[in-house]
C-alpha positions in Angstrom: 0.3 0.0 0.2 1.3 3.5 -1.1 2.2 6.2 1.4 -0.4 8.2 -0.3 -3.4 5.4 0.4 -2.8 5.8 3.5 -2.9 9.4 4.1 -6.1 9.4 2.4 -7.5 6.9 4.5 -6.0 8.2 7.5 -7.6 11.3 6.9 -11.3 10.0 6.0 -11.2 8.1 9.4 -10.2 11.8 11.3 -12.6 13.6 9.0 -15.8 11.4 9.7 -18.9 12.6 9.7 -21.8 12.2 11.8 -24.2 8.8 10.5 -28.1 9.3 10.7 -30.2 6.0 11.0 -33.5 5.0 10.7 -35.2 2.4 13.3 -38.5 1.7 12.6 -41.6 0.2 14.7 -40.6 -3.0 13.5 -37.3 -3.0 15.1 -38.2 -1.8 18.2 -40.8 -4.8 18.6 -38.3 -7.2 18.0 -36.5 -6.3 20.6 -39.4 -6.3 22.7 -40.0 -9.7 21.6 -36.8 -10.6 22.5 -37.0 -9.5 26.2 -40.5 -10.8 26.4 -38.2 -14.3 25.2 -35.2 -13.6 27.5 -37.4 -13.2 31.0 -39.9 -16.0 30.2 -37.0 -18.3 29.2 -35.5 -17.5 32.5 -38.4 -18.2 34.3 -39.3 -21.9 32.6 -35.7 -22.7 33.3 -36.2 -21.8 37.4 -39.6 -23.2 37.6 -38.1 -26.4 36.0 -35.2 -26.7 37.9 -36.4 -25.2 41.3 -35.9 -28.7 42.8 -32.5 -29.0 42.3 -31.7 -24.8 43.2 -34.0 -25.5 46.3 -31.9 -28.3 47.2 -28.5 -26.9 46.5 -29.2 -24.0 48.9 -30.6 -26.0 50.7 -27.4 -28.3 51.1 -24.7 -25.4 51.1 -26.8 -23.7 54.4 -26.6 -27.4 56.3 -22.9 -27.3 55.5 -22.6 -23.8 57.5 -24.7 -24.7 60.1 -22.7 -27.8 60.4 -19.8 -26.1 60.5 -20.7 -23.7 63.4 
């Protein structure tokens, strides 16, 4: 790559202007669907493994009480 091309690229990067983008309403509904899927998936995951989670903390607390 020649020095002139490098200088042009560097000059272009230094003089970058603002870019204006457009987010239509469909974009926001997509983000809302992703957020809803994360929340519902988390609730279903906790409900599915609630017995395992409860036993884990029960055993953890029981060990601490045994040490005292």
